[in-house]
C-alpha positions in Angstrom: 34.9 -29.4 70.7 37.9 -29.3 68.4 39.8 -26.0 68.2 38.8 -24.0 65.2 41.6 -23.2 62.7 39.5 -21.8 59.8 36.3 -19.9 59.7 34.4 -20.3 56.4 31.8 -17.6 55.7 28.9 -17.6 53.3 28.8 -14.4 51.3 25.3 -13.3 50.4 23.1 -13.2 53.5 26.1 -12.9 55.7 28.9 -10.7 54.4 26.6 -8.9 52.1 22.9 -8.3 51.6 21.4 -9.8 48.5 18.5 -8.0 46.7 17.0 -10.2 44.0 14.5 -7.6 43.1 17.2 -5.1 42.3 19.0 -7.7 40.2 15.8 -8.5 38.2 15.0 -4.8 37.7 18.5 -4.0 36.4 18.5 -6.9 34.0 15.0 -6.2 32.8 15.9 -2.6 32.1 19.0 -3.5 30.2 17.4 -6.2 28.1 13.8 -5.0 27.7 12.5 -8.4 29.0 9.6 -8.3 31.5 10.7 -8.8 35.1 8.7 -12.0 35.4 10.6 -13.4 32.4 13.9 -12.4 33.9 13.0 -14.0 37.3 12.0 -17.2 35.6 15.1 -17.4 33.4 17.4 -17.0 36.4 15.7 -19.0 39.0 12.5 -20.6 37.8 14.2 -22.5 35.0 16.9 -23.8 37.2 19.6 -22.2 35.1 21.3 -20.3 37.9 21.4 -23.4 40.1 23.0 -25.4 37.2 25.7 -22.7 36.8 26.3 -22.6 40.6 26.7 -26.4 40.6 29.3 -26.2 37.9 27.1 -27.9 35.2 27.5 -24.8 32.9 30.6 -22.8 32.4 30.1 -19.0 32.3 29.9 -18.7 28.6 27.3 -21.4 28.3 25.3 -19.9 31.1 25.3 -16.4 29.6 24.3 -17.9 26.2 21.4 -19.8 27.7 20.3 -16.8 29.7 20.3 -14.7 26.6 18.3 -17.2 24.7 15.6 -17.2 27.4 15.5 -13.4 27.4 15.6 -13.1 23.6 18.8 -11.0 23.4 22.5 -11.2 24.0 23.6 -11.1 27.6 27.3 -10.4 27.8 29.5 -10.4 30.9 29.5 -6.6 31.3 25.7 -6.5 31.3 25.3 -9.5 33.6 27.9 -8.2 36.0 26.2 -4.8 36.2 22.9 -6.4 37.1 24.6 -8.6 39.7 26.4 -5.7 41.2 23.0 -4.0 41.7 22.0 -6.8 44.0 24.9 -6.6 46.4 25.3 -4.4 49.5 28.2 -5.2 51.8 27.3 -5.9 55.4 29.9 -3.8 57.1 29.1 -5.1 60.6 29.7 -8.7 59.5 32.8 -7.8 57.6 34.2 -6.1 60.7 33.7 -9.3 62.6 35.4 -11.3 59.9 38.4 -8.9 60.1 38.6 -9.5 63.9 38.4 -13.3 63.4 41.3 -13.0 60.9 43.5 -11.8 63.7 43.2 -15.3 65.3 42.7 -17.8 62.6 42.3 -18.2 58.8 39.2 -17.0 57.1 37.7 -17.9 53.7 34.4 -17.6 51.8 32.3 -20.5 50.4 29.4 -19.2 48.3 26.8 -20.8 46.1 27.8 -19.1 42.9 29.7 -19.6 39.7 33.1 -18.2 38.8 31.3 -15.2 37.2 30.9 -14.0 40.7 34.0 -15.1 42.5 36.4 -14.0 39.6 34.9 -10.5 39.5 34.5 -9.6 43.2 36.8 -6.6 42.8 34.0 -5.1 40.9 31.0 -6.8 42.4 31.8 -6.7 46.1 35.1 -4.8 46.8 35.1 -5.0 50.6 34.8 -8.8 50.5 37.5 -9.0 47.8 39.9 -6.8 49.8 39.4 -8.7 53.1 39.5 -12.3 51.8 41.8 -11.9 48.8 42.3 -15.3 47.0 40.4 -17.2 49.8 37.0 -17.0 48.0 35.6 -20.2 46.7 32.5 -20.9 44.5 30.3 -24.0 44.8 30.8 -24.4 41.0 34.4 -25.4 41.7 33.2 -28.5 43.6 30.4 -29.7 41.3 27.5 -29.1 43.7 25.8 -26.4 45.7 25.4 -26.2 49.4 24.0 -28.1 51.3 25.7 -31.0 49.5 28.5 -32.5 51.5 30.9 -32.5 48.6 30.7 -28.7 48.4 32.0 -28.2 52.0 34.4 -31.1 51.9 35.8 -30.1 48.5 36.4 -26.5 49.8 37.9 -27.6 53.1 40.3 -30.0 51.3 41.2 -27.3 48.8 42.3 -24.9 51.5 44.2 -27.6 53.4 42.0 -27.7 56.5 40.2 -30.5 58.3 36.3 -30.5 58.6 36.3 -30.7 62.3 38.6 -27.7 62.7 36.5 -25.6 60.3 33.6 -23.3 61.4 31.0 -22.6 58.7 28.7 -19.6 59.0 25.6 -19.3 56.8 22.2 -17.6 57.0 20.4 -20.7 55.7 19.4 -23.3 58.2 19.6 -26.0 55.5 23.2 -25.0 54.7 24.2 -25.0 58.3 22.7 -28.5 58.7 24.5 -29.6 55.6 27.9 -28.4 57.0 27.2 -30.2 60.3 26.3 -33.4 58.5 29.6 -33.1 56.5 31.6 -33.0 59.8 32.2 -29.2 60.1 31.3 -27.0 63.0 28.7 -24.5 62.1 26.5 -21.7 63.3 23.6 -19.8 61.7 23.9 -16.1 60.9 20.9 -14.1 62.1 22.6 -10.7 62.5 26.0 -9.2 63.4 25.2 -8.9 67.1 24.3 -12.6 67.4 27.3 -13.6 65.3 29.6 -11.6 67.6 28.2 -13.5 70.6 28.8 -16.8 68.9 32.3 -15.9 67.9 33.2 -14.7 71.4 31.8 -17.9 72.9 34.0 -19.9 70.5 37.1 -17.8 71.5 37.5 -16.3 68.0 37.1 -12.7 69.1 37.1 -11.0 72.4 33.7 -10.6 74.0 
């Protein structure tokens, strides 16, 4: 196995917990739209996936979302609802901090720049730990598990796929990373991740 020089973390489901219901409730309360309408507008319509894949820039995305909800959705309102969905996973972040003592760390998340450019507000612990090394799928024109997402990010940060370890809670995304030539492991919980990282020599056991 090639030595690992970069560990690439997924964000939601790994470094933080993601509560879709909380996001829906927040946006429904702010707009007056029924929760079912909000849920369909974000996910059922495919709108969020298009934004995460870079097909829509943030302004076009917010305009389309507002049209579906029958009201204006500005950045402040959207960010507030998104923040309601995020709870940092302190145990996973502590492991990432330990990994950073031995190699480079970065984040690759299926999101648009609305998330990655506002992490100081949305997810301060991740923003503090990873700094500028936080990358959205939208920047690479596809969402995980598409190979171009992983390979675009790895090239961007100046790494090689075979020297990059990718960590995600989604089995499909882990498989996609392996197919793209990265090393990968699936996140189940912090204890299991600690064992995997110790086995790979990235933290002390």
